[in-house]
C-alpha positions as CSV (number, residue, x, y, z in Angstrom):
1,X,251.9,126.9,324.2
2,X,254.1,125.0,321.9
3,X,253.7,121.6,320.4
4,X,255.7,118.6,321.5
5,X,258.5,117.7,319.2
6,X,257.8,114.6,317.2
7,X,260.4,111.8,317.4
8,X,261.7,111.0,313.9
9,X,261.9,107.2,313.4
10,X,263.6,106.0,310.3
11,X,261.6,103.5,308.2
12,X,262.3,99.9,309.0
13,X,264.8,98.1,306.8
14,X,263.3,95.8,304.2
15,X,264.2,92.2,305.0
16,X,265.7,90.2,302.2
17,X,264.1,86.9,301.7
18,X,266.5,83.9,301.5
19,X,267.0,82.7,297.9
20,X,266.3,79.2,296.9
21,X,269.1,76.7,296.8
22,X,267.1,73.8,295.2
23,X,266.3,74.0,291.5
24,X,265.1,71.6,288.8
25,X,267.9,70.2,286.6
26,X,268.0,71.5,283.0
27,X,269.5,68.2,281.7
28,X,267.3,65.5,283.3
29,X,264.3,67.8,284.2
30,X,264.0,66.3,287.7
31,X,262.4,68.8,290.1
32,X,264.4,70.1,293.1
33,X,267.4,67.9,292.4
34,X,270.0,70.6,291.8
35,X,271.7,72.0,294.9
36,X,273.6,75.3,294.6
37,X,276.5,76.2,297.0
38,X,278.4,79.4,297.3
39,X,281.9,79.4,298.7
40,X,282.6,83.1,299.7
41,X,286.1,82.3,300.8
42,X,287.3,81.0,297.5
43,X,284.7,83.0,295.4
44,X,283.3,79.8,293.7
45,X,279.7,78.9,293.0
46,X,278.9,75.2,292.4
47,X,275.7,73.6,291.2
48,X,275.3,69.8,291.4
49,X,272.4,67.5,290.3
50,X,271.7,64.6,292.7
51,X,270.0,62.5,290.0
52,X,272.2,62.7,286.8
53,X,275.3,64.0,288.8
54,X,275.8,67.0,286.5
55,X,278.3,69.4,288.0
56,X,278.9,73.1,287.2
57,X,281.3,75.5,288.8
58,X,282.0,79.1,288.2
59,X,283.7,82.1,289.8
60,X,281.6,84.7,291.5
61,X,281.9,88.3,292.5
62,X,280.2,90.4,295.1
63,X,277.7,91.6,292.5
64,X,276.7,88.1,291.4
65,X,275.9,87.0,294.9
66,X,273.7,89.9,296.0
67,X,273.0,88.6,299.5
68,X,274.5,86.5,302.2
69,X,273.2,83.0,302.2
70,X,274.4,82.2,305.6
71,X,276.3,79.1,304.5
């Protein structure tokens, strides 16, 4: 008598945790005041502080993003 064939199940995919979009401002040191947005259509990343109104914008690539933020 032969054994039953075992069913090979691939390991489950590891789920990527969503990255934070709120950070503390390096200029005014206010906690959770910097909001970061990624515009995938125009490949631009923008960081804005809600307290001191500091604004920073830079170009991004597929490697710098890493995951989809769902925005």
